[in-house]
C-alpha positions, 0 to 999 in steps of 0.5 A: 327652228320653225316659226308661226305667223300671226294668222296661225296664232289667231287661228290656234287661239280661236279653238276652245278645248271641248271643240278640240277634244271632239275633233282630235281626241274623241277617244280621250273625252268622257262625260262627267255629270253635266261636264266632261273630263279626260281619260288621262286626267279625271280632275280636268273638268271641261264645261259645255262653254269650253272653259276647263279647270285642271283641279289637281294642278289648279290650272285653268283656261279655255282654249285648246292652245292653253291645254296643249301648253299647260297640260300636254307640256308642248311648246308654244310653236309646236302647239300652234302648228299642231292645231293649224295642221292637225287632222280630225279623228276619223273614228266618229263612233267614239265621238261623244255627242252633247248631252241633251238637257233634261226638262226642268220640273220642280219637285212636288211641294209638301203640304206644309213647310215645317221642316224647311222653316225649322232648318232656316231658323237653325241657320239664324234666318229671321221668321219675317224673311222666311215667311216673305219668301214662302209667301212669294213662292221663292222657297218651299219644302219638297214632298219626297225628301223634305229638301228646302227648294230655293226657286229662281224665276224668269219673270213668273216662270220658274227656271232654276231650283237649288236644293238643300237637305233639312235633316238636322243630324246629317254630317254632310247635308245634301246640296244640289240643283234640280235637273235642267236648271238654268243658272242664268235665273239663280235664286233671287228676291226682287224688291217689292218697292222701287229700288236701284240697289242689288245685294249679291251673295254666293248662296241662297242661305247667304242672301237670306242671312244678309237680309236678316242682318240688314232688315230690308227684305222686299225693299232692295233686290237680292241675288244668289249667284250660286258660287263665285269664280275668280279669273286668274288671267285675261280678266278683261276678257272674263265675263260676269257670273251668268246670273248677275248678267241676266239680273242686271239685264232684266232690271235696268233700274239697278245702279248700285251693287253691293257684294257680300261674297265669302271671306276666302281667296275665291270670294275676295278674288271674285269681288275684286274682279266683279267690282272692276267689271261693274265700275267699268260699266258705270255701276256704283259698287261696294264689297262687304266680306264678313270680317271674322267668318267664312260666309255671311250665314256663319257670321249671322249664326256666330253673332245672332244679335248683330245687324248690318245698317242699311246704306 
């Protein structure tokens, strides 16, 4: 039986899946929105950073070696040898070039924010929180579709915007992001006063919900990380959510982080990972999932009179 050296294993592990697909299987690579998939498995999503997730099988990884073993069912030694000895595809005409990022342009603002205010009130958000965010230019109503626009900034420059449909009777309300959004600068509400505390939620509406319950908008930092991810393996190598890493970098005064993520498997797993990661970096960290609801907006609307005491 053939054997492989440590050097061959290191070399094989160094190749991410997207690079592998472009080199060796360009004919099997398809564009899917901002990501990629394969012709064989349209639920195998490959991101620009090389991370991949085979959603139908709930299998994930980053390296091409993991792909060959977990998806192609090739044994470890054969997979290592294939990556070390493989010949790149010669037919460059079928190779997919990286998609050029679209310029980020905020939607035109509506003359008023009536539909957004009504939408946020229906979600239980306090008027004081709504007006604070509108005054700061963090939330507004788009002119064309009357979506709620939640803006993320790099300093004074808008770099990100999440969109939420405001029409009341839609069975599946619209959710999306403005093209060209930089996820490092997700929706946040910086503190107006000196504060070393950061409140982290998954969505912008959850951030406003927690701010409503706590009654401390403008006195602590709030950040939506735009969803959560719980790494299953190699957690020592996994990274914090991009928006969190960027916010902590931009706000070195922060020393305490409170996680208000969803009460589901992903949210709980992400909280556990983030807590361990941040504690290793010297931060004080706590986690507060909603007790009887999936997320904090649901917790807010289920108990309109409840509050979360400031810590």
